[in-house]
Structure formats: C-alpha cells, structure tokens
C-alpha positions as CSV (number, residue, x, y, z in Angstrom):
1,M,-71.9,192.3,47.3
2,E,-70.0,195.4,48.3
3,T,-69.1,198.1,45.8
4,S,-65.4,197.2,46.1
5,H,-66.2,193.6,45.1
6,V,-68.1,194.8,42.0
7,I,-65.3,197.1,41.0
8,I,-62.7,194.3,41.3
9,L,-64.9,192.0,39.2
10,L,-65.4,194.6,36.5
11,I,-61.7,195.4,36.3
12,L,-60.9,191.7,35.8
13,L,-63.6,191.2,33.2
14,G,-62.7,194.4,31.4
15,C,-59.0,193.4,31.2
16,M,-60.0,189.9,29.8
17,A,-62.4,191.5,27.3
18,S,-59.6,193.6,26.0
19,Y,-57.4,190.6,25.1
20,I,-54.8,191.4,27.7
21,P,-53.0,188.1,28.6
22,V,-54.6,186.3,31.6
23,F,-51.6,186.7,33.9
24,M,-51.4,190.4,33.3
25,C,-55.2,190.7,33.9
26,L,-54.7,189.0,37.3
27,F,-51.6,191.1,38.2
28,F,-53.2,194.4,37.2
29,T,-56.5,193.7,39.1
30,A,-54.6,192.6,42.2
31,V,-52.4,195.8,42.2
32,L,-55.4,198.1,41.6
33,G,-57.3,196.3,44.3
34,F,-54.5,196.7,46.8
35,V,-54.0,200.4,46.0
36,L,-57.7,201.2,46.0
37,F,-59.2,199.0,48.7
38,T,-56.5,198.1,51.2
39,D,-54.0,200.0,53.4
40,L,-51.4,197.3,53.0
41,P,-48.1,197.9,51.2
42,L,-47.6,196.5,47.7
43,L,-44.5,194.7,49.1
44,L,-47.0,192.1,50.5
45,L,-48.1,191.4,46.9
46,V,-44.5,190.9,45.8
47,Q,-43.9,188.5,48.7
48,T,-47.1,186.6,47.6
49,L,-45.8,186.4,44.1
50,L,-42.4,185.0,45.0
51,R,-43.9,182.6,47.6
52,S,-46.4,181.2,45.1
53,M,-43.6,180.1,42.7
54,D,-41.5,178.6,45.5
55,N,-43.9,175.7,45.8
56,F,-42.6,172.1,45.7
57,A,-46.0,170.9,44.4
58,L,-45.2,172.6,41.1
59,V,-42.3,170.4,40.4
60,V,-44.6,167.6,39.3
61,V,-46.2,169.9,36.7
62,L,-42.9,171.0,35.2
63,F,-41.5,167.5,34.8
64,F,-44.7,166.1,33.3
65,I,-44.5,168.9,30.7
66,L,-40.9,167.8,29.9
67,C,-42.0,164.2,29.7
68,G,-44.7,165.0,27.2
69,N,-42.2,167.0,25.1
70,I,-39.8,164.1,25.1
71,M,-42.5,161.7,23.9
72,T,-43.6,164.1,21.2
73,A,-40.0,164.5,19.9
74,G,-39.3,160.8,19.9
75,T,-41.2,157.7,18.8
76,I,-43.0,156.7,22.0
77,V,-46.2,158.4,20.7
78,D,-46.0,156.4,17.4
79,K,-45.6,153.1,19.2
80,L,-48.6,153.9,21.5
81,I,-50.7,154.6,18.4
82,K,-49.6,151.2,16.9
83,V,-50.6,149.4,20.0
84,A,-54.0,151.1,20.0
85,N,-54.4,150.3,16.3
86,V,-53.7,146.6,16.7
87,L,-56.1,146.3,19.6
88,V,-59.2,147.7,17.9
89,S,-58.6,148.9,14.3
90,W,-60.1,145.7,12.8
91,L,-63.5,146.5,14.3
92,P,-66.2,148.7,12.6
93,G,-65.0,152.2,13.3
94,G,-61.8,150.7,14.6
95,L,-59.4,153.4,13.5
96,G,-61.6,156.0,15.4
97,M,-61.5,153.7,18.5
98,A,-57.8,153.5,18.1
99,G,-57.7,157.3,18.1
100,V,-59.5,157.7,21.5
101,L,-57.5,154.8,23.0
102,A,-54.2,156.5,21.9
103,C,-55.4,159.7,23.5
104,G,-56.0,157.9,26.7
105,L,-52.6,156.2,26.6
106,F,-50.8,159.5,25.8
107,G,-52.9,161.4,28.4
108,A,-51.8,158.8,31.0
109,I,-48.3,160.3,30.6
110,S,-48.5,163.9,29.5
111,G,-51.2,165.4,31.7
112,S,-52.1,168.0,29.1
113,T,-55.0,168.3,26.6
114,V,-53.1,170.7,24.3
115,A,-50.0,168.4,24.2
116,T,-52.3,165.4,23.3
117,V,-54.0,167.3,20.5
118,V,-50.7,168.4,19.0
119,A,-49.0,165.1,19.4
120,L,-51.8,162.9,18.0
121,G,-53.9,165.2,15.9
122,G,-51.3,165.7,13.2
123,F,-51.0,161.9,12.7
124,M,-54.5,160.6,13.3
125,I,-56.6,163.2,11.4
126,P,-54.9,162.5,8.0
127,A,-54.9,158.8,8.7
128,L,-58.7,158.7,9.5
129,I,-59.6,160.8,6.4
130,D,-57.3,158.7,4.1
131,N,-59.2,155.6,5.3
132,G,-62.6,157.0,4.4
133,Y,-63.8,158.4,7.7
134,P,-66.0,161.5,7.4
135,Q,-64.2,164.8,8.1
136,K,-66.8,165.9,10.7
137,Y,-66.4,162.6,12.6
138,T,-62.6,162.8,12.4
139,L,-62.4,166.4,13.6
140,G,-65.0,165.9,16.3
141,L,-63.1,162.8,17.6
142,M,-59.6,164.2,17.6
143,T,-60.8,167.5,19.1
144,T,-62.6,166.0,22.1
145,S,-60.7,162.8,22.8
146,P,-57.5,164.7,23.9
147,N,-59.6,165.9,26.9
148,L,-58.5,162.6,28.4
149,G,-55.1,164.2,28.8
150,V,-56.4,166.2,31.8
151,I,-59.0,163.7,33.0
152,I,-56.9,160.5,33.1
153,P,-54.0,161.1,35.5
154,P,-51.5,162.6,35.7
155,S,-53.4,165.8,35.1
156,I,-52.0,169.3,35.4
157,G,-55.4,170.6,36.4
158,M,-55.7,168.1,39.2
159,I,-52.2,168.9,40.4
160,L,-53.1,172.6,40.8
161,Y,-56.4,171.8,42.4
162,S,-54.6,169.6,45.0
163,M,-52.2,172.4,45.6
164,I,-54.9,174.9,46.5
165,S,-57.3,172.5,48.3
166,N,-54.8,170.3,50.2
167,V,-56.6,167.1,49.1
168,S,-54.5,164.0,48.4
169,L,-53.0,164.3,44.9
170,E,-52.7,160.5,44.6
171,G,-56.4,160.1,45.6
172,L,-57.5,162.8,43.2
173,F,-55.5,161.1,40.4
174,L,-57.5,157.9,41.2
175,T,-60.8,159.6,40.7
176,G,-59.9,160.3,37.0
177,F,-59.7,156.7,35.9
178,V,-63.5,155.9,36.0
179,P,-64.7,158.9,33.9
180,G,-61.7,158.4,31.6
181,V,-62.7,154.8,30.9
182,L,-66.4,155.7,30.6
183,I,-65.6,158.4,28.0
184,M,-63.4,156.0,26.0
185,F,-66.1,153.3,26.1
186,G,-68.8,155.8,25.1
187,V,-66.8,157.0,22.1
188,C,-65.9,153.5,21.0
189,A,-69.6,152.4,21.3
190,Y,-70.7,155.5,19.3
191,S,-68.1,154.7,16.6
192,F,-69.1,151.1,16.4
193,V,-72.8,151.9,16.0
194,I,-72.4,154.5,13.3
195,F,-69.9,152.5,11.2
196,R,-71.1,149.0,11.7
197,T,-72.9,148.9,8.3
198,K,-70.7,151.2,6.3
199,T,-68.6,149.0,4.1
200,E,-66.9,152.0,2.4
201,I,-64.8,152.6,5.5
202,T,-61.5,150.9,5.3
203,R,-61.2,148.3,8.1
204,M,-57.8,146.9,9.1
205,P,-57.4,143.1,8.9
206,F,-57.4,141.2,12.1
207,P,-53.7,141.0,13.2
208,G,-53.8,137.6,14.7
209,F,-52.1,136.5,17.8
210,G,-48.6,136.7,16.2
211,G,-49.2,140.3,15.0
212,L,-50.6,141.3,18.3
213,I,-47.5,140.0,20.2
214,R,-45.2,141.6,17.6
215,V,-46.7,145.1,18.1
216,L,-46.8,144.7,21.9
217,K,-43.1,143.7,21.9
218,E,-42.3,146.7,19.8
219,G,-44.3,149.0,22.0
220,F,-43.1,147.4,25.3
221,W,-40.8,150.2,26.4
222,S,-43.5,152.8,25.6
223,L,-46.2,150.9,27.5
224,M,-44.0,150.6,30.5
225,L,-43.9,154.4,31.0
226,P,-47.5,154.7,32.4
227,I,-47.0,151.5,34.3
228,I,-43.9,152.9,36.0
229,I,-45.7,156.2,36.8
230,F,-48.9,154.7,38.3
231,G,-47.2,151.6,39.7
232,G,-44.6,153.7,41.5
233,I,-47.1,156.2,42.9
234,F,-49.8,153.8,44.1
235,S,-47.4,151.2,45.4
236,G,-45.7,153.8,47.5
237,A,-42.4,153.4,45.8
238,F,-42.2,157.1,45.1
239,T,-44.3,160.2,45.4
240,A,-46.1,162.0,42.5
241,N,-43.2,164.5,42.3
242,E,-40.6,161.7,42.2
243,A,-42.7,159.8,39.6
244,A,-42.6,162.8,37.2
245,V,-38.7,162.9,37.5
246,V,-38.5,159.2,37.0
247,A,-40.8,159.4,34.0
248,C,-38.5,162.0,32.4
249,I,-35.3,160.1,33.0
250,Y,-37.0,156.9,31.7
251,A,-38.3,158.6,28.6
252,F,-34.9,160.1,27.8
253,M,-33.2,156.8,28.2
254,V,-35.7,155.0,26.0
255,E,-35.6,157.5,23.2
256,L,-31.8,158.0,23.3
257,F,-30.6,154.4,23.7
258,I,-33.4,152.0,22.9
259,H,-35.6,153.7,20.2
260,R,-32.7,155.9,19.2
261,S,-35.2,158.4,17.9
262,I,-33.6,161.6,19.3
263,R,-29.9,162.6,19.4
264,F,-28.0,164.1,22.3
265,G,-28.0,167.4,20.5
266,E,-31.8,167.6,20.7
267,V,-31.9,167.1,24.5
268,K,-31.1,170.8,25.0
269,K,-33.8,172.0,22.6
270,I,-36.4,169.8,24.2
271,T,-35.4,170.9,27.7
272,V,-35.4,174.6,26.8
273,S,-38.8,174.3,25.1
274,S,-40.2,172.6,28.2
275,A,-38.7,175.4,30.4
276,V,-40.4,178.1,28.4
277,T,-43.8,176.3,28.7
278,S,-43.2,175.8,32.4
279,A,-42.2,179.5,32.9
280,T,-45.5,180.5,31.2
281,L,-47.4,178.3,33.7
282,L,-45.5,179.8,36.6
283,I,-46.4,183.3,35.6
284,I,-50.1,182.4,35.5
285,V,-49.7,180.7,39.0
286,A,-48.0,183.8,40.3
287,G,-50.8,186.1,38.9
288,A,-53.5,183.9,40.3
289,S,-51.9,183.8,43.7
290,C,-51.7,187.6,43.9
291,F,-55.4,187.9,42.8
292,G,-56.3,185.2,45.4
293,R,-54.6,187.1,48.1
294,L,-56.7,190.2,47.2
295,L,-59.9,188.0,47.3
296,T,-58.9,186.7,50.7
297,L,-58.2,190.2,52.1
298,E,-61.5,191.5,50.7
299,N,-63.3,188.4,52.0
300,I,-64.9,187.9,48.6
301,P,-65.1,184.1,48.9
302,G,-66.9,184.4,52.2
303,A,-69.4,186.9,50.7
304,I,-70.0,184.7,47.7
305,T,-70.5,181.7,50.0
306,E,-73.1,183.5,52.1
307,T,-75.0,184.6,48.9
308,V,-75.0,181.1,47.5
309,L,-76.1,179.5,50.8
310,S,-79.0,182.0,51.1
311,A,-80.2,181.2,47.5
312,I,-79.5,177.5,47.3
313,D,-80.3,174.9,50.0
314,S,-79.9,171.7,48.1
315,P,-76.7,169.9,47.1
316,L,-78.4,168.8,43.9
317,L,-79.1,172.4,42.8
318,F,-75.7,173.5,44.0
319,L,-74.0,170.9,41.7
320,I,-76.2,171.8,38.8
321,A,-75.3,175.5,39.3
322,M,-71.6,174.6,39.5
323,N,-71.7,172.5,36.4
324,I,-73.4,175.2,34.4
325,M,-71.1,177.9,35.7
326,L,-67.9,175.9,35.1
327,L,-69.0,174.9,31.6
328,F,-69.5,178.6,30.8
329,V,-66.2,179.6,32.4
330,G,-64.4,176.9,30.3
331,M,-65.6,178.6,27.1
332,F,-63.5,181.6,28.0
333,M,-60.7,180.5,30.3
334,D,-58.1,177.8,30.3
335,I,-58.1,175.1,33.0
336,I,-55.0,176.4,34.8
337,S,-56.3,179.9,35.3
338,A,-59.8,178.8,36.1
339,T,-58.7,176.3,38.7
340,L,-56.4,178.8,40.4
341,I,-59.0,181.6,40.4
342,L,-62.2,179.8,41.1
343,G,-61.0,177.0,43.3
344,P,-60.4,179.2,46.4
345,V,-63.9,180.7,45.8
346,F,-65.8,177.4,45.5
347,I,-64.0,175.2,48.0
348,P,-65.3,177.0,51.1
349,M,-68.9,176.3,50.0
350,L,-68.5,172.5,49.8
351,G,-68.8,171.7,53.5
352,A,-72.2,173.3,53.8
353,F,-73.6,171.0,51.1
354,G,-71.7,167.8,52.2
355,I,-69.7,167.6,49.0
356,D,-66.3,165.9,49.2
357,P,-63.5,168.3,48.0
358,M,-61.9,165.4,46.1
359,H,-65.1,164.7,44.2
360,F,-65.5,168.4,43.4
361,G,-61.9,168.5,42.1
362,L,-62.8,165.9,39.5
363,I,-66.1,167.7,38.6
364,M,-64.1,170.9,38.1
365,T,-61.5,169.2,36.0
366,V,-63.9,167.5,33.7
367,N,-66.0,170.7,33.2
368,L,-63.0,172.8,32.4
369,A,-61.6,170.0,30.1
370,I,-64.8,170.2,28.0
371,G,-64.1,173.9,27.7
372,Y,-61.1,173.1,25.5
373,C,-63.7,172.0,22.8
374,T,-66.3,174.8,23.2
375,P,-66.2,178.1,21.3
376,P,-65.2,180.9,21.4
377,M,-61.9,180.2,23.2
378,G,-61.6,176.4,22.9
379,V,-57.9,175.9,22.1
380,S,-58.5,172.4,20.7
381,L,-61.0,173.7,18.2
382,Y,-58.4,176.0,16.7
383,I,-55.6,173.4,16.6
384,T,-57.6,170.7,14.8
385,G,-59.2,173.4,12.5
386,A,-55.7,174.5,11.5
387,I,-54.6,170.9,10.9
388,A,-57.6,170.2,8.6
389,N,-57.9,173.7,7.2
390,K,-61.5,174.1,8.6
391,D,-63.1,177.2,10.3
392,L,-64.2,177.4,13.9
393,I,-67.9,176.9,13.0
394,Y,-67.3,173.7,11.1
395,V,-65.2,172.2,13.9
396,S,-67.7,173.4,16.6
397,R,-70.5,171.5,14.9
398,A,-68.3,168.4,14.5
399,V,-67.6,168.1,18.2
400,I,-71.3,168.1,19.3
401,P,-71.9,164.3,19.5
402,F,-68.7,163.7,21.4
403,I,-69.4,166.6,23.8
404,I,-72.8,165.0,24.5
405,I,-71.0,161.8,25.4
406,Q,-68.7,163.7,27.8
407,L,-71.6,165.6,29.3
408,I,-73.4,162.3,30.0
409,V,-70.3,161.0,31.8
410,L,-70.1,164.3,33.7
411,G,-73.7,163.9,34.8
412,I,-73.1,160.3,36.0
413,M,-70.0,161.1,38.0
414,T,-71.5,164.3,39.4
415,Y,-74.6,162.6,40.9
416,M,-73.0,159.2,41.6
417,P,-70.0,160.2,43.7
418,N,-69.3,156.7,45.0
419,L,-68.7,155.6,41.5
420,V,-65.5,157.7,41.3
421,L,-64.6,157.8,45.0
422,W,-64.5,154.1,45.6
423,L,-61.0,153.7,44.1
424,P,-59.3,156.4,46.3
425,R,-61.3,155.1,49.2
426,A,-60.2,151.5,48.6
427,M,-56.5,152.6,48.3
428,G,-56.7,154.5,51.6
429,F,-56.5,158.1,50.2
430,L,-60.0,159.1,51.4
C-alpha cells in the first residue's frame, strides 16, 4: 500500500476511535484526502454529496422506515405477536418460539434490526420472564432474533448493497428467505430441546381449531401486510419502491380505520419521527459516498484487490477471510455504514474468485447483522440490557448460544451457495 493509503486509513480509524459520529468521520477523511492527495477542487466532493442523496433507490428505505414506525405506534405488532403465540406457544419452549416467529413476521415488514428490538423486546422480554423463562435465555433470544429484521426481506442493508453493486434488489431479497427460515428453525429446535422436560415453565394451553381461527381472523389485516409487499413485488404488480409506498398507505389505513389504534393527530408525529430517522440515514449515505469517491480516485479498492489476489488463491480461503473480517467489522460499525464503505472495496474482488455478487450481498448482510449482537458496539445488546436492567457483560454471555446458531447458518449459506440462490434463479432474477 502507498503512504497516502495508510494515512487515509489512519485518519478514518483515528476519527472513529475518538467517538466522532460516523458520518463526520467519513466527511472529514474525504475532505482531508482531497486536500492532501488530489489536485481536484472540493466542489467535486460537494457534487458527489448532493448526487448521492438524489438517488431513487433510497425511496424504498425511507418508506419502509415509515411503515415500521406506523406498525410500532399502532396494534399491528400486537396482532402479529398473538398469531405467533397461537401457532407455537403450547409447545415446550413455545413462548420463546413465538418470540422468534414474531421477529420474523415483523422483520418481513420493517427491514430493520433496531426497529424489531424496540418494537418486540419491550413486550416479549417481560412476558417470557413472567412465564418462568430464565433471564439469560430471554435476553439472548430477544437480542439475537431481531437480526431477522435485516435478513428476511425487505432489508435496509440489502437495499443499500443493491444500490452500490447494481444486483437485482428483488433477487437479493429472495436470498434472505432460506437463512431466515433456517435461523427460526434452529432457535425453535434449541428452545424445544432445553425446555422439553422443564415443567416449571408455563405452557399455554392448546388453542384448538376455533381459537386458531379466531386469532387468525383478528390478525388478518396485519398478516396481509407482508403478503401485499412480497406478493406485489414478486408477481410484478409493482416494484420494491412502489411496494414500500403501498405498505405505508395500507398500514395507515388499517391502523386509522380498521384497528383504530392511532388518531389522525398522531400521523404528523409518526411521519416527522420517520423523517428524522431517514435524514440520519441520508447523512451517512452522503458521507460514505464522499469517502467512496476518494477511494476510487486513489485506486484503493484496486490496490486492495491486487494484495488479496497475491495472498489468497482459493475461493474457500477468500470466503473464510471475508467472514472473519465482516464479523470483526460488525463489532464496531453499523450495517449501513459498513455496507456503504466496504461494499465498493470487496465487490471488485468477487469476479476473480467466481463468487456471485448476489450471494456475497447475503453473506455481508448476515455477518453485519450478527454484529448487532456482539460487543463492544452491538446496539441490540444495549437496548435489551436497558429493558431488563442488565449490564453489557451479562447480555453478551446470554447471546452466545443464539449467535452460535446464526454462525452455523452463516457457514451453511456461505459454502452452499445454491441453497440460497435457487429461489432468485427460479424466479428469473439471476
């Protein structure tokens, strides 16, 4: 690596180590890099900043954020939890199974891990503890299961990866279903095994056919939301961007006129809150785009590619190295920043090893999702710790069995690409 490359890296790492916000780290590094190592005017950086936010692909992110906030403010989340409960809560460890299923259902709408933790953790953690489930199991389950929010589509991480790699967003969405289902199955099997002989754990009575139908009727409008999103996208009725808008309108109509759980006066508050969250995301996108322009001008991705190709000649070793690196990065950086910064660096290497960019997008998403549950910067650890009034060390130990399950699934999907690519291939997106 050239001296300029090392200096740029040290500036970025130094900024991050000093607790400067990520977007400011990216802006500051890009500006210094332009001033020190290029003869180009800073106006080019300003143009890059404005052009990065004028991207139609970001519309889908903004509307899915709004949709998640509508659900959290209303009763759609409660009804999804009731549906999950009635399906499995009568089994050994059933309430824990219901928790992971609810995370999967909510994740199929919100696209965000943090939104899933906030929406479901405050309800499910007290419910599990009140029904006799151990605190470590409860916190481990409700810290890691919300990762399904970015693995099962729609996923904000996948949307951003699609934006920088130009792979089909619909195809990338389809890759997330298999690992999502495997994680849910793994957690349910683990819960069944450890609680099958523990009679002190409260087990819900079997609801019967009538009870099942009653809860499904009550949750009908909530369950239709993911069906509308995925049915519309994969039937070709509308694009992913249009699906996000349709989902928001549908959620508003259901909560205002059918469930009547929010009032018209709350619509402004929900919209403004979503706009603030979206603005935060756009600032990070702008900062990452400026930093990415600097990387391109300095040919840093090309230099890294040459270095990697000279040291690694096997796709197997390359994928092992990428998994280790991404798991490490996920400990310190959120999925949005990591995808936007590292994606343009890693994507040029894939062709040399014969790795499909869509497959790598899923690998990157799952690795960085696990980062939400790993110290020292795992956001989910702090949220569930605050809910249960437990420290970071306690929650970090609690998540270990569930992290192992997700790592096993990560290994399976990494080295068996056809397992996750058959669905987009069958639907014509690959």
